[in-house]
Each structure stands twice: as structure tokens, then as C-alpha cells.
C-alpha positions as CSV (number, residue, x, y, z in Angstrom):
1,M,0.0,-0.1,0.0
2,A,1.4,3.5,-0.8
3,S,2.3,5.3,1.8
4,T,0.8,9.2,2.6
5,E,4.2,10.5,1.7
6,G,3.9,8.9,-1.9
7,L,-0.1,9.8,-2.3
8,T,0.8,13.7,-1.2
9,S,3.8,13.7,-3.9
10,G,1.3,12.3,-6.2
11,A,-0.8,15.1,-5.4
12,D,1.9,17.6,-6.0
13,N,2.5,16.5,-9.4
14,F,-1.0,16.3,-9.9
15,W,-1.3,20.3,-9.1
16,E,1.6,21.1,-11.5
17,Q,-0.5,19.7,-14.1
18,F,-4.3,21.1,-13.6
19,S,-5.0,24.3,-11.8
20,L,-7.5,24.0,-8.9
21,S,-10.4,25.9,-10.5
22,N,-10.6,22.9,-12.7
23,I,-10.8,20.5,-10.2
24,L,-13.2,22.3,-8.5
25,R,-15.3,22.3,-11.5
26,E,-15.1,18.9,-12.0
27,C,-15.8,18.2,-8.0
28,F,-19.3,20.4,-7.8
29,Q,-20.2,20.9,-11.1
30,N,-20.2,17.3,-12.3
31,R,-21.9,16.0,-9.2
32,H,-24.3,14.0,-11.4
33,L,-21.5,11.4,-12.2
34,S,-21.3,10.3,-8.9
35,H,-24.7,8.9,-9.2
36,S,-22.9,5.8,-11.3
37,P,-20.0,3.3,-9.8
38,A,-18.4,4.5,-12.8
39,G,-18.8,8.1,-12.2
40,A,-18.0,7.8,-8.8
41,A,-14.5,5.7,-9.8
42,S,-13.7,8.5,-12.3
43,L,-13.9,11.3,-9.6
44,F,-12.6,9.4,-6.5
45,T,-8.9,10.1,-7.5
46,L,-10.0,13.6,-8.1
47,R,-11.6,14.3,-4.9
48,C,-8.3,12.2,-3.0
49,V,-5.9,14.5,-4.9
50,L,-8.0,17.5,-3.4
51,L,-7.8,16.7,0.2
52,L,-4.6,15.3,0.3
53,S,-2.6,18.4,-1.2
54,P,-0.9,19.9,1.1
55,H,-0.8,23.1,-0.4
56,T,-5.0,23.0,-0.8
57,L,-5.8,26.0,1.5
58,E,-2.7,27.7,-0.3
59,H,-4.0,27.4,-3.3
60,L,-7.6,28.5,-1.7
61,N,-6.0,31.5,-0.7
62,Q,-4.7,32.4,-4.0
63,P,-5.7,34.9,-6.3
64,H,-7.9,32.1,-8.1
65,F,-10.7,32.8,-5.2
66,P,-10.2,35.8,-3.9
67,F,-14.3,35.6,-2.9
68,L,-13.8,32.5,-0.4
69,S,-13.3,33.7,2.5
70,V,-11.8,31.1,5.4
71,V,-15.3,30.2,6.8
72,Y,-16.4,29.2,3.3
73,Q,-13.1,27.8,2.6
74,K,-13.2,25.4,5.3
75,V,-16.9,24.5,4.3
76,L,-15.8,23.8,1.3
77,L,-13.4,21.3,2.5
78,L,-15.6,19.4,4.8
79,N,-18.2,19.2,2.1
80,C,-14.9,17.6,-0.2
81,L,-14.5,15.2,2.7
82,R,-18.4,14.3,3.0
83,I,-18.6,13.7,-0.7
84,L,-15.9,11.5,-0.9
85,Y,-16.9,9.4,1.9
86,R,-20.3,9.2,0.3
87,N,-18.6,7.9,-2.9
88,F,-15.8,5.7,-1.3
89,R,-19.2,3.7,0.0
90,S,-20.7,3.4,-3.1
91,L,-17.7,2.1,-5.0
92,A,-17.0,-0.5,-2.4
93,M,-20.6,-1.4,-2.4
94,F,-20.3,-1.6,-6.1
95,H,-16.9,-3.8,-6.0
96,R,-18.5,-6.0,-3.7
97,W,-21.6,-6.7,-5.8
98,S,-19.5,-6.7,-8.9
99,N,-17.2,-9.5,-7.2
100,S,-20.1,-11.4,-5.8
101,H,-22.0,-11.6,-9.1
102,S,-18.9,-12.4,-11.4
103,R,-18.4,-15.7,-9.1
104,L,-22.2,-16.5,-9.6
105,G,-23.5,-18.9,-11.9
106,G,-27.0,-18.9,-13.2
107,E,-28.0,-21.5,-10.7
108,S,-26.0,-19.6,-7.6
109,K,-27.3,-16.6,-8.8
110,E,-31.0,-17.7,-8.9
111,H,-30.4,-19.1,-5.6
112,F,-29.2,-15.7,-4.8
113,T,-32.0,-14.0,-5.6
114,E,-34.4,-16.8,-3.7
115,S,-32.6,-16.4,-0.3
116,K,-32.9,-12.8,-0.4
117,I,-36.6,-12.9,-0.7
118,T,-36.9,-15.6,1.8
119,E,-35.3,-13.0,4.2
120,L,-37.2,-10.5,3.3
121,K,-40.3,-12.4,3.8
122,D,-39.3,-13.2,7.2
123,A,-38.2,-10.1,8.0
124,I,-41.6,-8.5,7.3
125,G,-43.4,-11.4,8.8
126,P,-46.9,-12.9,8.2
127,L,-49.3,-10.7,5.4
128,S,-53.2,-11.1,4.9
129,G,-55.6,-9.4,2.6
130,R,-54.4,-7.2,0.3
131,S,-51.0,-6.4,1.8
132,F,-50.5,-10.7,1.0
133,K,-51.8,-10.1,-2.7
134,Y,-49.4,-7.0,-3.1
135,C,-46.6,-8.8,-1.4
136,T,-45.5,-11.4,-4.2
137,D,-42.2,-12.5,-5.1
138,D,-41.6,-10.3,-8.1
139,C,-42.9,-7.6,-5.9
140,L,-40.1,-8.5,-3.4
141,R,-37.5,-8.8,-5.7
142,R,-38.5,-5.2,-7.1
143,Y,-38.1,-3.9,-3.5
144,L,-34.5,-5.8,-3.2
145,E,-33.1,-4.5,-6.6
146,A,-34.2,-0.8,-5.4
147,R,-32.5,-1.1,-2.3
148,N,-29.2,-3.0,-3.7
149,W,-30.4,-6.3,-2.1
150,N,-30.0,-4.9,1.2
151,V,-32.6,-6.6,3.5
152,D,-33.5,-4.4,6.1
153,K,-33.5,-1.2,3.6
154,S,-35.9,-3.6,1.4
155,K,-38.2,-3.8,4.5
156,K,-38.1,-0.5,5.5
157,M,-39.1,0.6,2.0
158,L,-41.8,-2.1,1.4
159,E,-43.4,-1.3,4.8
160,E,-43.8,2.7,4.0
161,T,-45.3,1.4,0.7
162,L,-47.8,-0.9,2.6
163,G,-48.8,1.9,4.9
164,W,-48.9,4.3,2.1
165,R,-51.2,1.7,0.2
166,S,-53.5,1.0,3.2
167,A,-54.2,4.8,3.8
168,Y,-53.8,6.1,-0.1
169,K,-55.9,2.8,-1.2
170,P,-54.6,3.5,-5.0
171,E,-56.3,-0.2,-5.8
172,N,-59.7,1.5,-4.9
173,I,-59.5,4.4,-7.3
174,R,-62.1,4.6,-10.0
175,W,-61.9,6.0,-13.8
176,D,-65.0,8.3,-13.1
177,E,-62.9,10.2,-10.4
178,V,-60.1,11.1,-12.4
179,A,-61.6,11.0,-15.9
180,M,-61.4,15.0,-15.8
181,E,-57.8,14.8,-15.1
182,G,-57.6,12.7,-18.5
183,E,-59.8,15.1,-21.2
184,T,-56.9,15.9,-23.0
185,G,-54.9,12.6,-22.6
186,K,-52.0,14.4,-21.1
187,L,-51.3,11.0,-19.3
188,H,-52.5,7.7,-20.7
189,R,-51.8,4.2,-21.5
190,A,-50.9,3.7,-25.0
191,S,-52.3,1.4,-27.4
192,F,-48.7,0.0,-28.4
193,H,-46.4,-1.6,-26.7
194,D,-42.6,-1.0,-26.8
195,R,-40.3,-3.7,-28.3
196,Q,-39.8,-6.0,-25.2
197,G,-43.7,-5.9,-24.9
198,R,-43.9,-3.3,-22.4
199,V,-46.6,-1.3,-21.7
200,V,-46.3,2.2,-23.0
201,L,-47.1,5.4,-21.1
202,I,-47.7,9.0,-23.0
203,L,-47.1,11.8,-20.9
204,R,-47.9,15.3,-22.6
205,P,-47.0,18.0,-20.0
206,G,-48.1,20.6,-22.4
207,M,-51.6,19.4,-22.3
208,Q,-51.7,20.0,-18.3
209,N,-55.7,21.3,-17.9
210,T,-56.0,21.3,-14.0
211,C,-54.3,23.0,-10.9
212,S,-55.1,20.7,-8.3
213,M,-52.1,18.4,-7.2
214,E,-54.0,16.1,-5.3
215,N,-56.3,14.8,-8.3
216,Q,-53.4,15.1,-10.3
217,M,-51.6,12.7,-8.1
218,R,-54.6,10.6,-7.7
219,H,-54.7,10.7,-11.6
220,L,-51.0,9.5,-11.7
221,V,-51.6,6.5,-9.2
222,Y,-54.6,5.5,-11.1
223,I,-52.6,5.3,-14.4
224,L,-50.0,3.5,-13.0
225,E,-52.1,0.9,-11.2
226,N,-53.9,0.3,-14.8
227,A,-50.4,-0.3,-16.4
228,M,-49.6,-2.9,-13.9
229,L,-52.8,-4.4,-14.5
230,N,-52.0,-4.4,-18.1
231,L,-48.7,-6.1,-17.7
232,P,-48.3,-8.5,-20.0
233,Q,-47.0,-12.3,-18.3
234,G,-43.4,-12.2,-17.5
235,Q,-43.1,-8.2,-17.4
236,E,-42.5,-6.0,-14.6
237,Q,-41.8,-2.7,-15.7
238,M,-43.0,-0.2,-18.1
239,S,-41.8,2.6,-21.0
240,W,-42.4,6.3,-20.6
241,L,-43.1,8.5,-23.6
242,I,-42.7,12.5,-22.6
243,D,-43.9,14.4,-25.6
244,F,-43.3,18.3,-25.0
245,T,-45.2,19.4,-27.4
246,G,-47.0,22.8,-26.3
247,W,-44.8,22.9,-23.1
248,S,-43.3,25.9,-21.7
249,L,-42.6,27.5,-18.0
250,R,-46.2,29.2,-18.1
251,N,-47.8,25.6,-18.1
252,S,-45.5,23.8,-16.2
253,V,-45.8,21.5,-13.0
254,P,-44.6,23.4,-9.9
255,I,-41.6,21.9,-8.5
256,K,-43.6,21.0,-5.6
257,S,-45.8,18.5,-7.8
258,A,-42.9,17.5,-9.7
259,K,-41.6,16.4,-6.4
260,E,-44.5,14.4,-5.3
261,T,-44.6,12.8,-8.6
262,I,-40.9,11.5,-7.9
263,N,-41.6,10.3,-4.6
264,I,-44.5,8.3,-6.0
265,L,-42.9,6.6,-8.3
266,Q,-39.3,6.0,-6.9
267,N,-40.6,4.9,-3.3
268,H,-43.9,3.2,-3.9
269,Y,-43.5,1.8,-7.4
270,P,-39.6,0.9,-7.3
271,E,-38.3,-0.5,-10.6
272,R,-41.3,0.0,-12.5
273,L,-39.6,2.1,-15.2
274,A,-37.7,0.8,-17.6
275,I,-36.9,3.7,-19.7
276,A,-38.2,7.2,-20.1
277,F,-37.5,9.0,-23.4
278,L,-37.8,13.0,-23.0
279,Y,-38.8,14.2,-26.9
280,N,-37.8,17.5,-28.0
281,P,-38.0,19.2,-24.5
282,P,-37.6,23.3,-25.4
283,R,-34.0,24.8,-24.3
284,V,-36.2,26.3,-21.6
285,F,-36.8,23.3,-20.1
286,E,-32.9,22.9,-19.0
287,A,-33.5,25.5,-15.8
288,F,-36.7,23.4,-14.8
289,W,-34.3,19.9,-15.7
290,K,-31.7,21.1,-13.1
291,I,-33.6,21.4,-10.6
292,V,-35.8,18.0,-10.8
293,K,-32.8,15.7,-11.7
294,F,-31.4,16.0,-8.2
295,L,-34.5,14.5,-6.6
296,L,-33.7,11.5,-8.6
297,D,-32.4,8.4,-7.7
298,T,-29.4,7.0,-9.2
299,K,-30.9,4.3,-11.1
300,T,-34.0,6.6,-11.8
301,Y,-31.9,9.2,-13.0
302,Q,-29.8,6.6,-15.8
303,K,-32.9,5.5,-17.2
304,V,-34.2,9.1,-18.4
305,K,-33.0,9.9,-22.3
306,F,-33.3,12.8,-23.9
307,V,-34.3,13.0,-27.7
308,Y,-34.1,15.4,-30.0
309,P,-34.7,14.9,-33.9
310,N,-32.0,16.9,-35.7
311,N,-29.7,14.3,-33.1
312,K,-29.2,11.1,-34.9
313,D,-28.0,9.0,-32.2
314,S,-30.6,10.0,-29.4
315,V,-33.5,9.3,-32.3
316,E,-31.8,5.6,-33.1
317,L,-31.7,5.2,-29.3
318,M,-35.4,5.4,-29.0
319,K,-36.2,3.5,-32.2
320,S,-34.4,0.9,-30.8
321,Y,-37.2,0.6,-28.3
322,F,-39.9,1.4,-29.9
323,D,-40.8,0.1,-33.6
324,E,-41.4,3.4,-35.7
325,E,-44.5,2.1,-37.4
326,N,-46.1,2.5,-33.6
327,L,-44.9,5.7,-32.7
328,P,-47.0,8.6,-33.2
329,I,-45.7,11.4,-35.7
330,E,-45.2,14.1,-33.1
331,L,-42.4,11.3,-31.5
332,G,-40.8,10.9,-34.8
333,G,-42.8,8.1,-35.7
334,K,-45.2,7.2,-38.9
335,A,-48.5,6.2,-36.9
336,I,-51.5,9.3,-36.5
337,L,-52.6,8.4,-32.8
338,N,-55.5,10.6,-31.7
339,Y,-56.2,10.3,-28.2
340,N,-60.0,9.9,-28.2
341,H,-61.4,10.4,-24.3
342,E,-64.8,8.7,-24.9
343,E,-62.9,5.7,-26.3
344,F,-60.5,5.5,-23.4
345,S,-63.1,6.2,-20.5
346,R,-64.8,3.0,-21.8
347,L,-61.5,0.8,-21.6
348,M,-60.7,2.2,-18.3
349,A,-64.5,1.4,-17.3
350,Q,-63.6,-2.2,-18.4
351,D,-60.4,-2.3,-16.4
352,D,-62.0,-1.1,-13.4
353,L,-64.2,-3.9,-13.1
354,K,-61.4,-6.2,-13.9
355,S,-59.3,-4.2,-11.2
356,A,-62.5,-5.0,-8.3
357,A,-62.8,-8.4,-9.1
358,F,-59.3,-8.6,-8.2
359,W,-58.6,-6.8,-5.5
360,E,-62.1,-8.1,-3.9
361,S,-62.1,-11.9,-4.5
362,D,-61.2,-14.0,-2.0
363,D,-60.3,-16.8,-4.4
364,K,-56.6,-17.3,-5.4
365,L,-56.0,-15.0,-8.8
366,P,-52.8,-15.1,-11.1
367,N,-50.2,-12.6,-9.4
368,Y,-51.2,-8.9,-9.9
369,V,-47.8,-7.7,-9.2
370,G,-45.5,-8.7,-12.4
371,K,-47.7,-11.3,-14.0
372,G,-50.2,-9.5,-15.5
373,H,-53.2,-10.7,-17.6
374,S,-53.7,-12.0,-20.7
375,G,-53.1,-10.0,-24.2
376,A,-57.3,-9.5,-24.4
377,E,-57.4,-7.4,-21.7
378,V,-54.5,-4.8,-23.4
379,A,-55.4,-1.9,-25.1
380,P,-56.4,-2.5,-28.9
381,E,-53.2,-2.1,-31.6
382,P,-53.3,1.2,-32.9
383,V,-55.0,2.3,-36.3
384,C,-52.2,3.7,-38.8
385,H,-52.8,6.0,-41.4
386,E,-49.6,6.9,-43.8
387,P,-49.0,10.7,-43.0
388,A,-49.8,12.8,-46.2
């Protein structure tokens, strides 16, 4: 192991090649890099150098940073140490996880998953009623994945969801209670699937038509529950397409609403998101995104992709997930898909009957979480017309 003198010497050499301003810029303007293990690894050495350099305070006192007071300098260094400690833990956990998986074969990996699910079952204890129906093995696996297979953290997360479901009763929400929110088609289940057969949700924030956050959240939860109801067998996740046509800061949702939306998605529907494509957001959205992105956890952040019509790579990435024949023309596809509120309402009314039959029945039905229902219960295929 290298001595402290060696590390310090390496830090001195580093200072000869890079200015402190560049290092600080990398450390603090690129905080999102620490959201991934690779990013943490790339910044780990950089932050070590900043902390280990014997000339750190000297450099901070140089004309590079005349605006930094002594107190601010100390706060800056403490913040460096905090981020360094957090990244060190994340990096160590990543290496443990990678090493364990590299040693696991197919059967051993399956055994590991099953043993963790069993541990979580034992930790939660006996369940009954709707909680029992909700907590299938697939459900428990998702909560374990969301918490990096830490049983204690997964248990805490799941218990919070069960408490939330008991109070909020998302399975009891019916379409006629939230239909007004869906009049413009701002959020609805698409009539097509992605290439993996996953349910697709289309969000059009530019078509926001209400201002009640409570009703908006109930509408969101209803659509999420309905998407789960229609997941094909073997599918656990759904894809999102977000169309920014007509969006502006004037009709954007408040930060409070965005925060609550993210809270619901991340904490009560973990590992449900496969991918989210933000199609052609205007430049002004960047200001909104700079705030919202810090509310996302690591995994969710990595699933969000920006697509611009004039960026070939981003368009090709989206088309690798969706058949161009199914995508609406406003999302770069070839299909003309007009949202019909009356038709969608009839479909939701039918799904409400199926949802009620499942949750209110005492008979053992197919697993709601993860197993889904038959293809007949999925929205009909879109009627495609060649654009003029």
C-alpha cells in the first residue's frame, strides 16, 4: 500500500498539471457523475487529490479564489470530505456487488435471489388481505433491487409502501373519479407496446388542464395501477414517452408537484420504470431539469434519455426501443394516433371491473404484481395511417 508521503507526492505532481479551479469545477459541477459507480470511480482520485494536497489551503488563498472567505474554505473542504466518503462507500458496495456476481453462475444467482426474497419474507412477517396479494415474489424482488439487495432497507421501503397503500388505497380509485384529469390525454396508456412487449405510458405535459395537485396525483396513481393491471406475463416494467409539444414554463407543473410525483414513482413503484424518453424538450426546460434531476435516485436518473429530432444518435436509441410504425408522428414515428377520451374512458371502465374483481375476490388469482393479465386485456392495436 502506498504511503501517505507517496500519495501526497502524487498530489503535488497533479497540482503541477491542473489548476485548482478545474478540479473544483469537476468536483462540484459534475456531481451527477457520482450517481453511477463508474462516475464515482472517475472522480474518486480527483477528490482524493484535492483533500490530500498539502497546498490546498494555500491554493484557496491564492488569487484563483479571492472571493472565498476562511469560513467558506473550511465548509468547502468539509463538503469535499463528505462527498468523498459517500463515493468511497458507493464504490466499495459496487465492487462487492460486482465481485459477488462475477462468482455467481446462473443457478447460484437464482439461489441468491431466492434466498434474499425468503429473508425479506421472514423479516416482514405474516401478511393478510391486500398486503398479501401485493407482496408476491416478483414484488419483493423489485424492492430488493431498489435497495441493492439490502434486506433491512428493502423491508423499510416495503413497509412504507404498505402503509401508504393502506391509507391512500390506490386500488380503489376508479376512472370516473379522475376522468376530468385525463380529458386532454396528458397522461394515458398507449395502444401499443415497446419492442420488449412492455406497457407504454404517454405523457404530454403541454396539455396540462388542471391545477389541483391532489387530483393530479390520484390520476397519476390510477394510470400506474392500470398499467400494472395490463402488464403482459413476465413483464415487470413499463416505458414512458414524454412529448414536450406545447410545453412552456407557463404551463409546467410546480416543483412541489414534480417532487411528489417522483416520490410516488421511486418509493412506491420501485423498479417499474424501464426507460423514459423526453422527446424534443425546449431549451427553457433545462432550467426546470436542473432542479428536478437532483430529486431522482441513481437508477432512475440513468433511465431518463433526451431525444432531439436533429440528433441522430438519440433518435436511433429511441427507435431501438420502439417500432417506428407504432410511434406517433409527433414523436418521430409514422403512426397517426389521436387520443379519444370517450374511447379511453370505456376501456378504463372495463379495466375497473377487472381490478375490483381481483382485489375484492377471496379466490386465488394470478399474481397482480409481475404476472399481469392476458393479451386480451391490453389496449387494441393502433390504427395507423400514412401521413399525408
